[in-house]
Backbone as a printed PyTorch tensor [residue, N CA C, xyz], in Angstrom:
tensor([[[ -3.1050,  -8.7610,  22.0940],
         [ -2.1610,  -8.7860,  20.7500],
         [ -3.3570,  -9.0700,  19.5250]],

        [[ -2.6090,  -8.7350,  18.2030],
         [ -3.6200,  -9.3250,  17.2740],
         [ -2.0920,  -9.2900,  16.1820]],

        [[ -2.8690, -10.1890,  15.3940],
         [ -1.4360, -10.3600,  14.1780],
         [ -1.9250,  -9.9180,  12.6440]],

        [[ -1.6420,  -8.9250,  12.2160],
         [ -1.9800,  -8.2340,  10.9140],
         [ -0.7450,  -8.6650,   9.6740]],

        [[ -0.6280,  -8.9300,   8.3240],
         [ -0.3520,  -8.7650,   7.5980],
         [ -0.1570,  -7.0630,   6.9210]],

        [[  1.1660,  -6.6650,   6.8000],
         [  1.3510,  -5.5610,   5.8180],
         [  1.6380,  -5.7820,   4.4770]],

        [[  1.3710,  -5.1730,   3.5890],
         [  2.0060,  -5.8450,   1.9340],
         [  2.5490,  -4.6810,   1.1180]],

        [[  3.3570,  -4.7960,  -0.0480],
         [  4.1520,  -3.9120,  -0.2660],
         [  4.7010,  -4.7340,  -1.6660]],

        [[  4.6830,  -3.9120,  -3.1430],
         [  4.9790,  -4.7520,  -3.6970],
         [  5.6620,  -3.8730,  -4.8950]],

        [[  6.4340,  -4.2440,  -5.7720],
         [  6.8080,  -3.1370,  -6.5400],
         [  7.4020,  -3.9450,  -8.0980]],

        [[  7.2030,  -3.5830,  -9.1980],
         [  7.1720,  -4.4210, -10.0560],
         [  7.5650,  -6.0330, -10.2280]],

        [[  9.2350,  -5.4070,  -9.2560],
         [  9.9400,  -6.8010,  -9.3040],
         [  9.5750,  -7.7220,  -7.9400]],

        [[  8.7500,  -7.3580,  -7.0220],
         [  9.1980,  -8.0110,  -5.8790],
         [  7.8000,  -7.5640,  -5.0580]],

        [[  7.0940,  -8.7220,  -4.0920],
         [  6.5830,  -8.4550,  -3.3750],
         [  6.5270,  -9.0560,  -1.8950]],

        [[  6.9100,  -8.1380,  -0.8540],
         [  7.5170,  -8.4050,   0.4870],
         [  5.7290,  -8.0610,   1.1290]],

        [[  5.5310,  -9.0970,   2.2060],
         [  4.5040, -10.0450,   3.3300],
         [  5.4750,  -9.5260,   4.1480]],

        [[  4.7410,  -9.0490,   5.3160],
         [  5.5720,  -8.7220,   6.7310],
         [  4.3110,  -9.3770,   8.0280]],

        [[  4.1620, -10.1910,   8.3820],
         [  3.4890, -10.2390,   9.6290],
         [  4.0160, -10.0800,  10.9060]],

        [[  2.6740,  -8.8220,  11.4010],
         [  3.5000,  -7.8870,  12.5580],
         [  2.1280,  -8.5020,  14.0300]],

        [[  2.7570,  -8.4190,  15.1740],
         [  1.6670,  -8.6900,  16.0760],
         [  1.9780,  -7.3300,  17.0290]],

        [[  0.8540,  -6.8000,  17.3220],
         [  0.5890,  -5.4300,  17.4020],
         [ -0.2350,  -5.6570,  18.5620]],

        [[ -0.1850,  -4.3810,  19.8570],
         [ -1.8350,  -3.7620,  20.8430],
         [ -2.7160,  -3.8550,  20.0630]],

        [[ -4.0150,  -4.5760,  20.9260],
         [ -5.3570,  -4.6340,  20.3530],
         [ -5.1840,  -2.7520,  20.0200]],

        [[ -5.8900,  -2.7340,  19.6340],
         [ -6.3440,  -1.2620,  18.8300],
         [ -5.0100,  -0.5990,  18.3720]],

        [[ -4.5940,  -0.9410,  18.0450],
         [ -3.2050,  -1.0880,  16.9050],
         [ -3.7320,  -0.0760,  15.3000]],

        [[ -3.2340,   0.9840,  15.0410],
         [ -3.5850,   1.2440,  13.5190],
         [ -2.4340,   0.9170,  12.5940]],

        [[ -3.1120,   1.6400,  11.3600],
         [ -2.7420,   0.8300,  10.1460],
         [ -0.9470,   1.5200,  10.0900]],

        [[ -1.1780,   3.0550,  10.5570],
         [  0.4410,   3.4120,  11.0660],
         [  1.6150,   2.8260,  11.5450]],

        [[  0.8450,   1.9890,  12.7950],
         [  1.8290,   1.4370,  13.6720],
         [  2.1890,   0.1100,  13.3820]],

        [[  1.3240,  -0.4830,  12.3980],
         [  1.5660,  -1.8810,  11.7650],
         [  2.6090,  -1.6370,  10.4640]],

        [[  2.5270,  -0.6950,   9.7560],
         [  3.2700,   0.2070,   8.9800],
         [  5.0510,   0.3170,   9.4000]],

        [[  5.3230,   0.6690,  10.6190],
         [  5.8870,   0.9750,  11.6350],
         [  6.7090,  -0.0550,  11.9810]],

        [[  5.7400,  -0.8980,  12.6550],
         [  6.2430,  -2.1380,  13.1180],
         [  6.7800,  -3.4580,  12.1460]],

        [[  6.2320,  -3.2450,  10.3340],
         [  6.7840,  -4.2500,   9.7410],
         [  8.0640,  -4.5430,   8.7410]],

        [[  9.1240,  -2.6930,   8.9220],
         [  9.9560,  -2.0750,   8.6860],
         [ 10.4510,  -1.6890,   7.1340]],

        [[  9.0030,  -2.4290,   6.1640],
         [  9.2640,  -1.7270,   4.9750],
         [  9.3620,  -0.6360,   4.6520]],

        [[  9.1070,   0.4110,   5.8400],
         [  9.7800,   2.0060,   4.9120],
         [ 11.7790,   1.7080,   4.8220]],

        [[ 12.2110,   0.7000,   5.8350],
         [ 13.2010,   0.6210,   6.0310],
         [ 13.6580,  -0.2900,   4.2830]],

        [[ 13.1230,  -1.2790,   4.2030],
         [ 13.7520,  -1.9680,   3.0060],
         [ 12.9710,  -1.2190,   1.9180]],

        [[ 12.2440,  -0.3920,   1.4100],
         [ 11.9830,   0.0860,   0.4430],
         [ 11.8350,   1.6150,   0.8210]],

        [[ 13.1910,   2.7690,   0.8190],
         [ 13.6340,   4.0340,   0.8490],
         [ 12.5220,   4.7930,  -0.0700]],

        [[ 11.8770,   4.2360,  -1.3920],
         [ 10.9450,   5.1230,  -1.9890],
         [ 10.2940,   5.1190,  -1.1090]],

        [[  9.5680,   4.3800,   0.0270],
         [  8.4450,   4.9530,   0.2270],
         [  8.6570,   6.0880,   1.2920]],

        [[  9.8410,   6.4880,   1.6720],
         [  9.9720,   7.8130,   2.3270],
         [  9.1160,   8.1770,   4.1540]],

        [[  9.2970,   8.8660,   4.6070],
         [  8.9160,   9.3590,   5.3170],
         [  6.8260,   9.9060,   5.7020]],

        [[  6.7170,  10.3250,   3.7960],
         [  5.5570,  11.0210,   4.0160],
         [  3.8080,  10.0580,   4.0360]],

        [[  3.1420,  10.2860,   3.6150],
         [  1.8460,  10.1950,   4.1320],
         [  1.7640,   9.0440,   3.1150]],

        [[  1.4740,   8.2480,   2.7830],
         [  1.6380,   6.6620,   2.2980],
         [ -0.1360,   6.4180,   1.7190]],

        [[ -0.3300,   6.0800,   0.6860],
         [ -1.7690,   5.4970,   0.1770],
         [ -1.9530,   4.2670,   0.9650]],

        [[ -3.0820,   3.5800,   1.7140],
         [ -2.7710,   2.4250,   2.4020],
         [ -4.1540,   1.9850,   2.0140]],

        [[ -4.6210,   1.0360,   2.1090],
         [ -5.6500,   0.1690,   2.3500],
         [ -6.0610,  -0.7330,   3.0980]],

        [[ -7.2800,  -1.2610,   3.4060],
         [ -6.9530,  -3.0570,   4.0150],
         [ -7.8530,  -3.5620,   2.9120]],

        [[ -7.7570,  -5.0680,   2.8230],
         [ -7.8930,  -5.4940,   1.9420],
         [ -8.4350,  -5.2710,   0.6230]],

        [[ -7.5470,  -3.9460,  -0.3360],
         [ -7.4150,  -3.2690,  -1.0340],
         [ -9.0090,  -2.0030,  -1.3060]],

        [[ -9.3930,  -1.9370,   0.4680],
         [-10.3100,  -0.5820,  -0.1260],
         [ -9.5540,   0.3530,   0.4480]],

        [[ -9.4880,   1.4990,  -0.0130],
         [ -8.4570,   2.8300,   1.0080],
         [ -8.9460,   3.0090,   2.1330]],

        [[ -8.0030,   3.4900,   2.9070],
         [ -8.2110,   3.7520,   4.4590],
         [ -7.5070,   5.2980,   4.8490]],

        [[ -7.5430,   4.9880,   6.0590],
         [ -6.2630,   6.4680,   6.9660],
         [ -5.5910,   5.6980,   7.5400]],

        [[ -4.2830,   6.2500,   7.6200],
         [ -3.6780,   6.0130,   8.1810],
         [ -3.8980,   5.9700,   9.8510]],

        [[ -4.8810,   6.1590,  10.6570],
         [ -5.4300,   5.8990,  11.8930],
         [ -6.3920,   4.9760,  12.0310]],

        [[ -6.7740,   4.4240,  10.4750],
         [ -7.3560,   2.9390,  10.7820],
         [ -7.4240,   2.2230,  12.5330]],

        [[ -7.9150,   1.8170,  13.1330],
         [ -7.8320,   0.6730,  13.5880],
         [ -8.0380,  -0.5820,  13.0610]],

        [[ -6.6910,  -1.7900,  13.8400],
         [ -7.3860,  -2.7700,  12.8190],
         [ -7.7370,  -4.0810,  13.8490]],

        [[ -8.2420,  -5.0530,  12.4670],
         [ -9.1460,  -6.3860,  13.5160],
         [ -7.7320,  -7.0420,  13.1480]],

        [[ -7.8680,  -8.5790,  14.3810],
         [ -7.4620,  -9.2860,  14.3340],
         [ -7.0950,  -9.5190,  12.4240]],

        [[ -5.9420, -10.2140,  11.9690],
         [ -6.3640, -10.8710,  10.5670],
         [ -6.4380, -10.5090,   9.0090]],

        [[ -6.3400,  -8.4560,   9.7470],
         [ -6.0500,  -7.7370,   8.5930],
         [ -4.8880,  -7.6190,   7.6640]],

        [[ -5.4100,  -7.5810,   6.5540],
         [ -4.0860,  -7.2960,   5.5100],
         [ -4.0640,  -5.6110,   4.8830]],

        [[ -3.0880,  -4.8410,   5.5440],
         [ -2.6260,  -3.5130,   5.3680],
         [ -1.6960,  -3.9740,   3.8320]],

        [[ -2.2100,  -2.6380,   3.3670],
         [ -1.4950,  -2.5700,   1.7530],
         [ -1.5790,  -1.1780,   1.5800]],

        [[  0.1360,  -0.8320,   0.7320],
         [  1.1290,   0.3800,   1.0750],
         [  0.7860,   0.2060,  -0.6970]],

        [[  0.2850,   1.3320,  -1.0330],
         [ -0.1440,   1.3530,  -2.6480],
         [  0.8930,   2.3130,  -3.1470]],

        [[  1.8090,   2.1270,  -4.4780],
         [  2.9860,   2.8680,  -4.5640],
         [  2.1540,   4.1700,  -5.9490]],

        [[  2.7660,   5.3540,  -5.7580],
         [  1.4850,   6.7050,  -6.5360],
         [  1.8000,   5.7760,  -8.0310]],

        [[  0.4270,   6.4240,  -8.8540],
         [  0.2410,   5.8840, -10.2560],
         [  1.8460,   7.0310, -10.5410]],

        [[  2.0410,   5.9390, -11.8990],
         [  3.0650,   6.7520, -12.5350],
         [  2.3850,   7.8890, -13.5840]],

        [[  0.8400,   6.8000, -13.9730],
         [  0.1130,   7.9590, -15.2310],
         [ -0.9780,   7.3820, -14.8220]],

        [[ -2.3220,   9.3520, -14.9970],
         [ -3.0700,   8.9450, -14.8690],
         [ -4.1710,   7.7720, -15.5270]],

        [[ -5.0450,   6.6730, -15.3840],
         [ -5.1060,   6.0080, -16.1240],
         [ -5.6680,   6.2870, -17.1400]],

        [[ -6.7580,   7.0560, -17.2490],
         [ -7.7150,   7.8600, -18.1590],
         [ -7.0090,   9.0460, -19.1330]],

        [[ -5.5670,   9.1180, -19.0280],
         [ -4.8590,   9.7810, -19.8250],
         [ -4.2720,   8.8490, -21.2160]],

        [[ -3.9870,   7.6920, -20.0000],
         [ -3.3090,   6.1000, -20.9020],
         [ -4.0690,   5.8290, -21.5810]],

        [[ -5.4060,   5.7230, -22.0170],
         [ -6.2090,   5.0820, -22.4600],
         [ -7.0120,   6.2420, -23.4590]],

        [[ -6.6370,   7.3870, -23.1230],
         [ -6.6830,   8.3910, -24.1530],
         [ -6.0320,   8.5960, -25.2300]],

        [[ -4.6260,   8.4300, -24.7460],
         [ -3.2500,   8.6850, -25.4220],
         [ -3.4630,   7.2740, -26.3980]],

        [[ -3.7800,   5.6000, -25.4590],
         [ -3.8810,   4.6330, -27.1070],
         [ -4.8260,   4.4790, -27.7650]],

        [[ -6.1550,   5.2580, -27.3630],
         [ -6.7040,   5.3780, -28.5560],
         [ -6.8710,   6.4950, -29.5820]],

        [[ -6.0470,   7.7000, -28.9220],
         [ -5.0780,   8.3390, -30.2530],
         [ -4.0080,   7.8970, -30.5140]],

        [[ -3.3010,   7.0370, -30.6630],
         [ -2.3730,   6.3750, -31.5140],
         [ -3.1430,   5.1470, -32.1320]],

        [[ -4.0760,   4.3280, -31.6520],
         [ -4.6880,   3.4170, -32.4520],
         [ -5.1010,   3.7730, -34.0120]],

        [[ -5.9790,   5.0100, -33.4390],
         [ -6.4010,   6.3270, -34.5200],
         [ -6.1110,   6.1210, -36.1690]],

        [[ -4.2690,   6.4250, -35.2720],
         [ -3.5710,   6.5040, -36.2340],
         [ -2.8770,   5.4870, -37.3140]],

        [[ -3.1950,   4.7950, -37.0570],
         [ -2.6940,   3.0240, -37.1810],
         [ -3.2050,   2.7310, -38.5170]]])
């Protein structure tokens, strides 16, 4: 058995769940075991953007003991577009 953390955050709160899994378990299995999809309905049942220690990975990535699985929220605005809009607004100012 291995223990890993599964983390998800909204602007209002952060949730970290420690789960025990069989050796060779995947990111998808850790997320399922965490119960975070039930706590956060916005995660839905589709594919999620995920990572290990802030590095993007796939749902079938095999986990090692102590890994931290992070579930990422979708971006509401493209960062490049937001910068352009701020620059445009500041030039008028």
